[in-house]
Jmol script that loads the backbone (N, CA, C; Angstrom):
load data "model"
ATOM      1  N   UNK A   1     -14.593 -16.736 -26.591  1.00  0.00           N
ATOM      2  CA  UNK A   1     -15.706 -16.243 -25.536  1.00  0.00           C
ATOM      3  C   UNK A   1     -14.883 -15.692 -24.501  1.00  0.00           C
ATOM      4  N   UNK A   2     -15.511 -14.637 -23.962  1.00  0.00           N
ATOM      5  CA  UNK A   2     -15.026 -13.896 -22.680  1.00  0.00           C
ATOM      6  C   UNK A   2     -15.784 -14.589 -21.491  1.00  0.00           C
ATOM      7  N   UNK A   3     -14.930 -14.892 -20.598  1.00  0.00           N
ATOM      8  CA  UNK A   3     -15.720 -15.478 -19.400  1.00  0.00           C
ATOM      9  C   UNK A   3     -15.556 -14.707 -18.071  1.00  0.00           C
ATOM     10  N   UNK A   4     -16.816 -14.322 -17.524  1.00  0.00           N
ATOM     11  CA  UNK A   4     -16.809 -13.593 -16.318  1.00  0.00           C
ATOM     12  C   UNK A   4     -17.257 -14.502 -15.141  1.00  0.00           C
ATOM     13  N   UNK A   5     -16.460 -14.650 -14.122  1.00  0.00           N
ATOM     14  CA  UNK A   5     -16.800 -15.517 -13.038  1.00  0.00           C
ATOM     15  C   UNK A   5     -17.423 -14.747 -11.926  1.00  0.00           C
ATOM     16  N   UNK A   6     -18.335 -15.208 -11.370  1.00  0.00           N
ATOM     17  CA  UNK A   6     -19.279 -14.820 -10.246  1.00  0.00           C
ATOM     18  C   UNK A   6     -19.242 -15.811  -9.042  1.00  0.00           C
ATOM     19  N   UNK A   7     -18.548 -15.428  -8.018  1.00  0.00           N
ATOM     20  CA  UNK A   7     -18.267 -16.358  -7.026  1.00  0.00           C
ATOM     21  C   UNK A   7     -19.387 -16.380  -5.885  1.00  0.00           C
ATOM     22  N   UNK A   8     -20.464 -16.989  -6.240  1.00  0.00           N
ATOM     23  CA  UNK A   8     -21.550 -17.369  -5.355  1.00  0.00           C
ATOM     24  C   UNK A   8     -22.301 -18.554  -5.839  1.00  0.00           C
ATOM     25  N   UNK A   9     -22.916 -19.323  -4.947  1.00  0.00           N
ATOM     26  CA  UNK A   9     -23.786 -20.419  -5.173  1.00  0.00           C
ATOM     27  C   UNK A   9     -25.139 -20.039  -5.028  1.00  0.00           C
ATOM     28  N   UNK A  10     -25.620 -18.985  -4.798  1.00  0.00           N
ATOM     29  CA  UNK A  10     -26.900 -18.386  -4.475  1.00  0.00           C
ATOM     30  C   UNK A  10     -27.373 -17.911  -5.638  1.00  0.00           C
ATOM     31  N   UNK A  11     -28.292 -18.526  -6.191  1.00  0.00           N
ATOM     32  CA  UNK A  11     -28.891 -18.226  -7.637  1.00  0.00           C
ATOM     33  C   UNK A  11     -29.723 -16.780  -7.614  1.00  0.00           C
ATOM     34  N   UNK A  12     -30.472 -16.573  -6.311  1.00  0.00           N
ATOM     35  CA  UNK A  12     -31.203 -15.395  -6.191  1.00  0.00           C
ATOM     36  C   UNK A  12     -30.223 -14.257  -6.110  1.00  0.00           C
ATOM     37  N   UNK A  13     -29.069 -14.345  -5.429  1.00  0.00           N
ATOM     38  CA  UNK A  13     -28.038 -13.200  -5.419  1.00  0.00           C
ATOM     39  C   UNK A  13     -27.435 -13.040  -6.758  1.00  0.00           C
ATOM     40  N   UNK A  14     -27.206 -14.145  -7.513  1.00  0.00           N
ATOM     41  CA  UNK A  14     -26.543 -13.980  -8.828  1.00  0.00           C
ATOM     42  C   UNK A  14     -27.682 -13.310  -9.842  1.00  0.00           C
ATOM     43  N   UNK A  15     -28.945 -13.737  -9.653  1.00  0.00           N
ATOM     44  CA  UNK A  15     -29.978 -13.038 -10.556  1.00  0.00           C
ATOM     45  C   UNK A  15     -29.995 -11.453 -10.150  1.00  0.00           C
ATOM     46  N   UNK A  16     -29.914 -11.000  -8.936  1.00  0.00           N
ATOM     47  CA  UNK A  16     -29.945  -9.753  -8.564  1.00  0.00           C
ATOM     48  C   UNK A  16     -28.853  -8.918  -9.065  1.00  0.00           C
ATOM     49  N   UNK A  17     -27.660  -9.484  -9.330  1.00  0.00           N
ATOM     50  CA  UNK A  17     -26.511  -8.604  -9.716  1.00  0.00           C
ATOM     51  C   UNK A  17     -26.263  -8.898 -11.171  1.00  0.00           C
ATOM     52  N   UNK A  18     -26.867  -9.762 -11.875  1.00  0.00           N
ATOM     53  CA  UNK A  18     -26.487 -10.260 -13.161  1.00  0.00           C
ATOM     54  C   UNK A  18     -26.489  -9.222 -14.278  1.00  0.00           C
ATOM     55  N   UNK A  19     -27.341  -8.270 -14.435  1.00  0.00           N
ATOM     56  CA  UNK A  19     -27.163  -7.261 -15.382  1.00  0.00           C
ATOM     57  C   UNK A  19     -26.005  -6.261 -15.192  1.00  0.00           C
ATOM     58  N   UNK A  20     -25.758  -5.952 -13.722  1.00  0.00           N
ATOM     59  CA  UNK A  20     -24.481  -5.068 -13.569  1.00  0.00           C
ATOM     60  C   UNK A  20     -23.273  -5.805 -14.025  1.00  0.00           C
ATOM     61  N   UNK A  21     -23.305  -7.092 -13.704  1.00  0.00           N
ATOM     62  CA  UNK A  21     -22.079  -7.956 -13.957  1.00  0.00           C
ATOM     63  C   UNK A  21     -21.849  -7.936 -15.359  1.00  0.00           C
ATOM     64  N   UNK A  22     -22.714  -8.091 -16.237  1.00  0.00           N
ATOM     65  CA  UNK A  22     -22.600  -8.426 -17.662  1.00  0.00           C
ATOM     66  C   UNK A  22     -22.237  -7.034 -18.319  1.00  0.00           C
ATOM     67  N   UNK A  23     -22.676  -5.833 -17.631  1.00  0.00           N
ATOM     68  CA  UNK A  23     -22.421  -4.560 -18.198  1.00  0.00           C
ATOM     69  C   UNK A  23     -21.188  -3.943 -17.632  1.00  0.00           C
ATOM     70  N   UNK A  24     -20.482  -4.612 -16.776  1.00  0.00           N
ATOM     71  CA  UNK A  24     -19.141  -4.041 -16.065  1.00  0.00           C
ATOM     72  C   UNK A  24     -18.049  -4.252 -17.013  1.00  0.00           C
ATOM     73  N   UNK A  25     -17.376  -3.155 -17.272  1.00  0.00           N
ATOM     74  CA  UNK A  25     -16.294  -3.158 -18.159  1.00  0.00           C
ATOM     75  C   UNK A  25     -14.946  -3.579 -17.432  1.00  0.00           C
ATOM     76  N   UNK A  26     -14.870  -4.883 -17.248  1.00  0.00           N
ATOM     77  CA  UNK A  26     -13.750  -5.535 -16.640  1.00  0.00           C
ATOM     78  C   UNK A  26     -12.653  -5.733 -17.667  1.00  0.00           C
ATOM     79  N   UNK A  27     -11.426  -5.506 -17.259  1.00  0.00           N
ATOM     80  CA  UNK A  27     -10.278  -5.894 -18.077  1.00  0.00           C
ATOM     81  C   UNK A  27      -9.911  -7.310 -17.755  1.00  0.00           C
ATOM     82  N   UNK A  28      -9.253  -7.943 -18.609  1.00  0.00           N
ATOM     83  CA  UNK A  28      -8.707  -9.367 -18.267  1.00  0.00           C
ATOM     84  C   UNK A  28      -8.068  -9.451 -17.113  1.00  0.00           C
ATOM     85  N   UNK A  29      -8.361 -10.550 -16.216  1.00  0.00           N
ATOM     86  CA  UNK A  29      -7.712 -10.848 -14.861  1.00  0.00           C
ATOM     87  C   UNK A  29      -8.088  -9.759 -13.832  1.00  0.00           C
ATOM     88  N   UNK A  30      -9.020  -8.841 -14.054  1.00  0.00           N
ATOM     89  CA  UNK A  30      -9.470  -7.812 -13.132  1.00  0.00           C
ATOM     90  C   UNK A  30     -10.624  -8.377 -12.304  1.00  0.00           C
ATOM     91  N   UNK A  31     -10.546  -8.052 -10.864  1.00  0.00           N
ATOM     92  CA  UNK A  31     -11.522  -8.504 -10.036  1.00  0.00           C
ATOM     93  C   UNK A  31     -12.314  -7.201  -9.504  1.00  0.00           C
ATOM     94  N   UNK A  32     -13.687  -7.262  -9.330  1.00  0.00           N
ATOM     95  CA  UNK A  32     -14.373  -6.294  -8.640  1.00  0.00           C
ATOM     96  C   UNK A  32     -15.265  -7.041  -7.714  1.00  0.00           C
ATOM     97  N   UNK A  33     -15.918  -6.177  -6.738  1.00  0.00           N
ATOM     98  CA  UNK A  33     -16.966  -6.619  -5.861  1.00  0.00           C
ATOM     99  C   UNK A  33     -18.179  -5.951  -6.250  1.00  0.00           C
ATOM    100  N   UNK A  34     -19.360  -6.676  -6.370  1.00  0.00           N
ATOM    101  CA  UNK A  34     -20.657  -6.110  -6.582  1.00  0.00           C
ATOM    102  C   UNK A  34     -21.660  -6.697  -5.432  1.00  0.00           C
ATOM    103  N   UNK A  35     -21.946  -5.788  -4.792  1.00  0.00           N
ATOM    104  CA  UNK A  35     -22.934  -6.121  -3.624  1.00  0.00           C
ATOM    105  C   UNK A  35     -22.320  -7.310  -2.684  1.00  0.00           C
ATOM    106  N   UNK A  36     -20.996  -7.113  -2.319  1.00  0.00           N
ATOM    107  CA  UNK A  36     -20.440  -8.089  -1.569  1.00  0.00           C
ATOM    108  C   UNK A  36     -19.975  -9.412  -2.187  1.00  0.00           C
ATOM    109  N   UNK A  37     -20.249  -9.527  -3.629  1.00  0.00           N
ATOM    110  CA  UNK A  37     -19.969 -10.736  -4.426  1.00  0.00           C
ATOM    111  C   UNK A  37     -18.754 -10.475  -5.248  1.00  0.00           C
ATOM    112  N   UNK A  38     -17.781 -11.342  -5.179  1.00  0.00           N
ATOM    113  CA  UNK A  38     -16.559 -11.097  -5.961  1.00  0.00           C
ATOM    114  C   UNK A  38     -16.842 -11.538  -7.475  1.00  0.00           C
ATOM    115  N   UNK A  39     -16.421 -10.708  -8.497  1.00  0.00           N
ATOM    116  CA  UNK A  39     -16.632 -11.026  -9.795  1.00  0.00           C
ATOM    117  C   UNK A  39     -15.266 -10.843 -10.507  1.00  0.00           C
ATOM    118  N   UNK A  40     -14.939 -11.587 -11.549  1.00  0.00           N
ATOM    119  CA  UNK A  40     -13.685 -11.436 -12.206  1.00  0.00           C
ATOM    120  C   UNK A  40     -13.796 -11.779 -13.618  1.00  0.00           C
ATOM    121  N   UNK A  41     -13.004 -11.026 -14.541  1.00  0.00           N
ATOM    122  CA  UNK A  41     -12.956 -11.383 -15.849  1.00  0.00           C
ATOM    123  C   UNK A  41     -11.835 -12.541 -15.979  1.00  0.00           C
ATOM    124  N   UNK A  42     -12.152 -13.781 -16.269  1.00  0.00           N
ATOM    125  CA  UNK A  42     -11.309 -14.796 -16.221  1.00  0.00           C
ATOM    126  C   UNK A  42     -10.530 -15.043 -17.585  1.00  0.00           C
ATOM    127  N   UNK A  43     -10.773 -14.149 -18.496  1.00  0.00           N
ATOM    128  CA  UNK A  43      -9.914 -14.230 -19.852  1.00  0.00           C
ATOM    129  C   UNK A  43     -10.916 -14.744 -20.913  1.00  0.00           C
ATOM    130  N   UNK A  44     -10.267 -15.205 -21.881  1.00  0.00           N
ATOM    131  CA  UNK A  44     -10.983 -15.797 -23.158  1.00  0.00           C
ATOM    132  C   UNK A  44     -10.879 -17.217 -22.693  1.00  0.00           C
ATOM    133  N   UNK A  45     -11.979 -17.885 -23.244  1.00  0.00           N
ATOM    134  CA  UNK A  45     -11.867 -19.361 -23.098  1.00  0.00           C
ATOM    135  C   UNK A  45     -12.409 -19.971 -24.580  1.00  0.00           C
ATOM    136  N   UNK A  46     -11.724 -21.152 -24.962  1.00  0.00           N
ATOM    137  CA  UNK A  46     -11.942 -21.671 -26.266  1.00  0.00           C
ATOM    138  C   UNK A  46     -13.378 -22.155 -26.380  1.00  0.00           C
ATOM    139  N   UNK A  47     -13.798 -22.505 -27.579  1.00  0.00           N
ATOM    140  CA  UNK A  47     -15.161 -22.712 -27.827  1.00  0.00           C
ATOM    141  C   UNK A  47     -15.409 -24.264 -27.114  1.00  0.00           C
ATOM    142  N   UNK A  48     -14.455 -25.157 -27.213  1.00  0.00           N
ATOM    143  CA  UNK A  48     -14.629 -26.452 -26.618  1.00  0.00           C
ATOM    144  C   UNK A  48     -14.753 -26.546 -25.168  1.00  0.00           C
ATOM    145  N   UNK A  49     -14.455 -25.340 -24.474  1.00  0.00           N
ATOM    146  CA  UNK A  49     -14.779 -25.274 -23.086  1.00  0.00           C
ATOM    147  C   UNK A  49     -16.112 -25.570 -22.622  1.00  0.00           C
ATOM    148  N   UNK A  50     -17.024 -24.820 -23.296  1.00  0.00           N
ATOM    149  CA  UNK A  50     -18.593 -25.002 -23.180  1.00  0.00           C
ATOM    150  C   UNK A  50     -18.775 -26.436 -23.480  1.00  0.00           C
ATOM    151  N   UNK A  51     -18.373 -27.008 -24.455  1.00  0.00           N
ATOM    152  CA  UNK A  51     -18.883 -28.403 -24.871  1.00  0.00           C
ATOM    153  C   UNK A  51     -18.366 -29.326 -23.812  1.00  0.00           C
ATOM    154  N   UNK A  52     -17.151 -29.020 -23.278  1.00  0.00           N
ATOM    155  CA  UNK A  52     -16.592 -29.983 -22.216  1.00  0.00           C
ATOM    156  C   UNK A  52     -17.366 -29.945 -21.060  1.00  0.00           C
ATOM    157  N   UNK A  53     -17.637 -28.613 -20.614  1.00  0.00           N
ATOM    158  CA  UNK A  53     -18.357 -28.398 -19.392  1.00  0.00           C
ATOM    159  C   UNK A  53     -19.770 -28.850 -19.367  1.00  0.00           C
ATOM    160  N   UNK A  54     -20.354 -28.599 -20.348  1.00  0.00           N
ATOM    161  CA  UNK A  54     -21.866 -28.783 -20.468  1.00  0.00           C
ATOM    162  C   UNK A  54     -22.264 -30.196 -20.315  1.00  0.00           C
ATOM    163  N   UNK A  55     -21.395 -31.158 -20.593  1.00  0.00           N
ATOM    164  CA  UNK A  55     -21.708 -32.724 -20.413  1.00  0.00           C
ATOM    165  C   UNK A  55     -21.446 -33.169 -19.092  1.00  0.00           C
ATOM    166  N   UNK A  56     -20.920 -32.333 -18.300  1.00  0.00           N
ATOM    167  CA  UNK A  56     -20.773 -32.821 -16.818  1.00  0.00           C
ATOM    168  C   UNK A  56     -22.059 -32.689 -16.149  1.00  0.00           C
ATOM    169  N   UNK A  57     -22.159 -33.755 -15.278  1.00  0.00           N
ATOM    170  CA  UNK A  57     -23.632 -33.819 -14.548  1.00  0.00           C
ATOM    171  C   UNK A  57     -23.764 -32.818 -13.475  1.00  0.00           C
ATOM    172  N   UNK A  58     -22.575 -32.289 -12.841  1.00  0.00           N
ATOM    173  CA  UNK A  58     -22.705 -31.107 -11.930  1.00  0.00           C
ATOM    174  C   UNK A  58     -22.673 -29.862 -12.409  1.00  0.00           C
ATOM    175  N   UNK A  59     -22.777 -29.545 -13.701  1.00  0.00           N
ATOM    176  CA  UNK A  59     -22.832 -28.381 -14.324  1.00  0.00           C
ATOM    177  C   UNK A  59     -24.234 -27.991 -14.823  1.00  0.00           C
ATOM    178  N   UNK A  60     -24.855 -26.844 -14.543  1.00  0.00           N
ATOM    179  CA  UNK A  60     -26.085 -26.264 -15.026  1.00  0.00           C
ATOM    180  C   UNK A  60     -25.745 -25.398 -15.890  1.00  0.00           C
ATOM    181  N   UNK A  61     -26.446 -25.584 -17.251  1.00  0.00           N
ATOM    182  CA  UNK A  61     -26.259 -24.650 -18.263  1.00  0.00           C
ATOM    183  C   UNK A  61     -27.537 -23.745 -18.441  1.00  0.00           C
ATOM    184  N   UNK A  62     -27.325 -22.565 -18.587  1.00  0.00           N
ATOM    185  CA  UNK A  62     -28.542 -21.609 -18.783  1.00  0.00           C
ATOM    186  C   UNK A  62     -28.163 -20.679 -20.022  1.00  0.00           C
ATOM    187  N   UNK A  63     -29.077 -20.182 -20.755  1.00  0.00           N
ATOM    188  CA  UNK A  63     -28.787 -19.389 -21.795  1.00  0.00           C
ATOM    189  C   UNK A  63     -29.703 -18.052 -21.796  1.00  0.00           C
ATOM    190  N   UNK A  64     -29.038 -16.976 -22.316  1.00  0.00           N
ATOM    191  CA  UNK A  64     -29.838 -15.814 -22.332  1.00  0.00           C
ATOM    192  C   UNK A  64     -29.846 -15.524 -23.964  1.00  0.00           C
ATOM    193  N   UNK A  65     -30.716 -15.902 -24.599  1.00  0.00           N
ATOM    194  CA  UNK A  65     -30.751 -15.751 -26.149  1.00  0.00           C
ATOM    195  C   UNK A  65     -30.777 -14.358 -26.420  1.00  0.00           C
ATOM    196  N   UNK A  66     -31.546 -13.464 -25.731  1.00  0.00           N
ATOM    197  CA  UNK A  66     -31.581 -12.141 -26.227  1.00  0.00           C
ATOM    198  C   UNK A  66     -30.150 -11.456 -26.298  1.00  0.00           C
ATOM    199  N   UNK A  67     -29.347 -11.933 -25.357  1.00  0.00           N
ATOM    200  CA  UNK A  67     -27.939 -11.451 -25.258  1.00  0.00           C
ATOM    201  C   UNK A  67     -26.882 -12.229 -26.080  1.00  0.00           C
ATOM    202  N   UNK A  68     -27.236 -13.427 -26.391  1.00  0.00           N
ATOM    203  CA  UNK A  68     -26.363 -14.398 -26.942  1.00  0.00           C
ATOM    204  C   UNK A  68     -25.230 -14.841 -26.025  1.00  0.00           C
ATOM    205  N   UNK A  69     -25.661 -14.991 -24.784  1.00  0.00           N
ATOM    206  CA  UNK A  69     -24.685 -15.431 -23.785  1.00  0.00           C
ATOM    207  C   UNK A  69     -25.067 -16.857 -23.197  1.00  0.00           C
ATOM    208  N   UNK A  70     -24.103 -17.533 -22.568  1.00  0.00           N
ATOM    209  CA  UNK A  70     -24.297 -18.667 -21.905  1.00  0.00           C
ATOM    210  C   UNK A  70     -23.833 -18.646 -20.536  1.00  0.00           C
ATOM    211  N   UNK A  71     -24.560 -19.131 -19.372  1.00  0.00           N
ATOM    212  CA  UNK A  71     -24.256 -19.176 -18.089  1.00  0.00           C
ATOM    213  C   UNK A  71     -23.989 -20.762 -17.686  1.00  0.00           C
ATOM    214  N   UNK A  72     -22.769 -20.908 -17.098  1.00  0.00           N
ATOM    215  CA  UNK A  72     -22.513 -22.350 -16.455  1.00  0.00           C
ATOM    216  C   UNK A  72     -22.516 -22.071 -14.939  1.00  0.00           C
ATOM    217  N   UNK A  73     -23.096 -23.043 -14.325  1.00  0.00           N
ATOM    218  CA  UNK A  73     -23.205 -22.991 -12.889  1.00  0.00           C
ATOM    219  C   UNK A  73     -22.625 -24.280 -12.287  1.00  0.00           C
ATOM    220  N   UNK A  74     -21.617 -24.268 -11.430  1.00  0.00           N
ATOM    221  CA  UNK A  74     -20.911 -25.336 -10.971  1.00  0.00           C
ATOM    222  C   UNK A  74     -20.286 -25.012  -9.757  1.00  0.00           C
ATOM    223  N   UNK A  75     -20.395 -25.909  -8.667  1.00  0.00           N
ATOM    224  CA  UNK A  75     -19.962 -25.598  -7.377  1.00  0.00           C
ATOM    225  C   UNK A  75     -20.477 -24.206  -6.813  1.00  0.00           C
ATOM    226  N   UNK A  76     -19.376 -23.359  -6.421  1.00  0.00           N
ATOM    227  CA  UNK A  76     -19.797 -22.106  -5.991  1.00  0.00           C
ATOM    228  C   UNK A  76     -19.479 -20.966  -6.821  1.00  0.00           C
ATOM    229  N   UNK A  77     -19.607 -21.252  -8.170  1.00  0.00           N
ATOM    230  CA  UNK A  77     -19.381 -20.235  -9.238  1.00  0.00           C
ATOM    231  C   UNK A  77     -20.344 -20.298 -10.413  1.00  0.00           C
ATOM    232  N   UNK A  78     -20.762 -19.104 -10.778  1.00  0.00           N
ATOM    233  CA  UNK A  78     -21.330 -18.974 -12.130  1.00  0.00           C
ATOM    234  C   UNK A  78     -20.350 -18.446 -13.130  1.00  0.00           C
ATOM    235  N   UNK A  79     -20.243 -18.962 -14.219  1.00  0.00           N
ATOM    236  CA  UNK A  79     -19.476 -18.446 -15.294  1.00  0.00           C
ATOM    237  C   UNK A  79     -20.254 -17.961 -16.531  1.00  0.00           C
ATOM    238  N   UNK A  80     -20.072 -16.618 -16.742  1.00  0.00           N
ATOM    239  CA  UNK A  80     -21.030 -16.108 -17.966  1.00  0.00           C
ATOM    240  C   UNK A  80     -19.984 -16.039 -19.102  1.00  0.00           C
ATOM    241  N   UNK A  81     -20.465 -16.762 -20.155  1.00  0.00           N
ATOM    242  CA  UNK A  81     -19.590 -16.871 -21.299  1.00  0.00           C
ATOM    243  C   UNK A  81     -20.368 -15.824 -22.398  1.00  0.00           C
ATOM    244  N   UNK A  82     -19.595 -14.864 -22.576  1.00  0.00           N
ATOM    245  CA  UNK A  82     -19.937 -13.780 -23.598  1.00  0.00           C
ATOM    246  C   UNK A  82     -19.219 -13.901 -25.028  1.00  0.00           C
ATOM    247  N   UNK A  83     -20.049 -13.723 -26.084  1.00  0.00           N
ATOM    248  CA  UNK A  83     -19.321 -13.764 -27.504  1.00  0.00           C
ATOM    249  C   UNK A  83     -18.488 -12.607 -27.551  1.00  0.00           C
ATOM    250  N   UNK A  84     -17.377 -12.727 -28.118  1.00  0.00           N
ATOM    251  CA  UNK A  84     -16.460 -11.691 -28.332  1.00  0.00           C
ATOM    252  C   UNK A  84     -16.469 -11.254 -29.955  1.00  0.00           C
ATOM    253  N   UNK A  85     -16.731  -9.974 -30.086  1.00  0.00           N
ATOM    254  CA  UNK A  85     -16.896  -9.476 -31.431  1.00  0.00           C
ATOM    255  C   UNK A  85     -15.650  -9.470 -32.164  1.00  0.00           C
ATOM    256  N   UNK A  86     -15.335 -10.088 -33.287  1.00  0.00           N
ATOM    257  CA  UNK A  86     -14.141 -10.073 -34.045  1.00  0.00           C
ATOM    258  C   UNK A  86     -14.049  -8.684 -34.809  1.00  0.00           C
ATOM    259  N   UNK A  87     -12.977  -7.818 -34.587  1.00  0.00           N
ATOM    260  CA  UNK A  87     -12.945  -6.541 -35.260  1.00  0.00           C
ATOM    261  C   UNK A  87     -11.358  -6.686 -35.818  1.00  0.00           C
ATOM    262  N   UNK A  88     -11.381  -6.535 -37.260  1.00  0.00           N
ATOM    263  CA  UNK A  88     -10.136  -6.588 -37.853  1.00  0.00           C
ATOM    264  C   UNK A  88     -10.007  -5.609 -38.950  1.00  0.00           C
TER     265      UNK A  88
END
end "model"
wireframe off; spacefill off
backbone 0.3
color backbone group
């Protein structure tokens, strides 16, 4: 899974920029600023990362079923976990 980090703890701000963040063509370890909020491609995360994080009481889990992605919110960061298409 590809992980995009959005550095804010404000859900309203996150919601306002969410579509632009998901559609941003970020390279791994690249940072950008969207409406004053720093976003970065944090690389690929293993499947067990979601499982490990979702059981922590301080982590909020949200899903966007139409896009097949998961959002983890903890502390001052939202992490958008996007499925990576396997091409071989």
